[in-house]
N, C-alpha and C positions, 0 to 999 in steps of 0.2 A: 504494500500500500504506500501511496505517496502522501506525505504529511504536508498540509498547506496551512500556514499560520495566517489567520485573518487578524490584521493589526488595527482595525478600526471598527466602530459601531456599524451595524448593518441596517441603516435607514435608507430612505429613498435616494437621497443625494449620494451616499456612499455606494449603493448598489448600481446607480447609473454609471459611476466611474469604474466599478468592478465588473460590469457586464461582459466585456471582452475577455477578462480573465476567467470568468465562470464558463464562457463558451469554450475556451481552450481546455479547461479542466473537464468539461463534459465529454471531450473527445479523447481523454486520457486512455492509454492502453492498460491501465491498472486501476484498482480501487483508490478512492480518495478518503483521507482522514482529515477533516477540518478541525484545526485547533482554535477554539474560540476563547482562549484565555484572556485576550485583550478586549473582547467584545463585552461591553456593559449594557448595550441596548440593541434590540432587534425589533423592527416593525414589520408590517405585512410585506414590504418589498424584500426584506431580508429572508423572511420565511419563504417567499416566492422563489428567491434565488436558490435556497437550500432544496426546495421541492423540485425545481427545474433540474438541478444537478443530480438529485436522487433518481428522477425518472430517466434521464439520459444515460446514466451509468447502469441502471437496472435493465434497460433495453438490451444492453450488451452483457448481462449477467455479472456486472461488477458491483461492488459494494460501496456505500457511503457511510462513514461513521463520523461522529462528532465527539471531540474530547475537550475537557476543561470547560464544560458548560456550567455556568453558575449564575446566580442572581436573577435579574429580569429575563434574560434569554432562557434560562432553565424553567422559570415559572410559566413563560409564554408557551414553551414546548409542552409542558405538562398540561396546560389548559387546552391546547390544540390536540393533545393526545398524539403527538408526532412519534412517541415511542412505539406505537403500533405499526408505524410505517418504516421508520428508521430504527432498526433494532438495537444498534450499538450507539447510544448517546451517553456520553460521560457525565452522568448525573442520575439521581433517583427519579425515574418517571413513573413509578408505581402509584 
């Protein structure tokens, strides 16, 4: 798996600037592990980017996992029940 550190919040403005990076990641020949240690805030654009990446990798039987998820990003993923979609999220989604 390729580890990719996200170094900023994942809001609409940030995701607009990261769009091309996510498109490149979606074409990766191996699974992706997003390290969200520096991410303190995610909005619907950030969730959309994660789901986009998940779907593109899944089409090619590759995995997406998230590590170092905490605070607001973890709470949002719990509320959205993304643990049922993305099985390996580094945080308690039960």
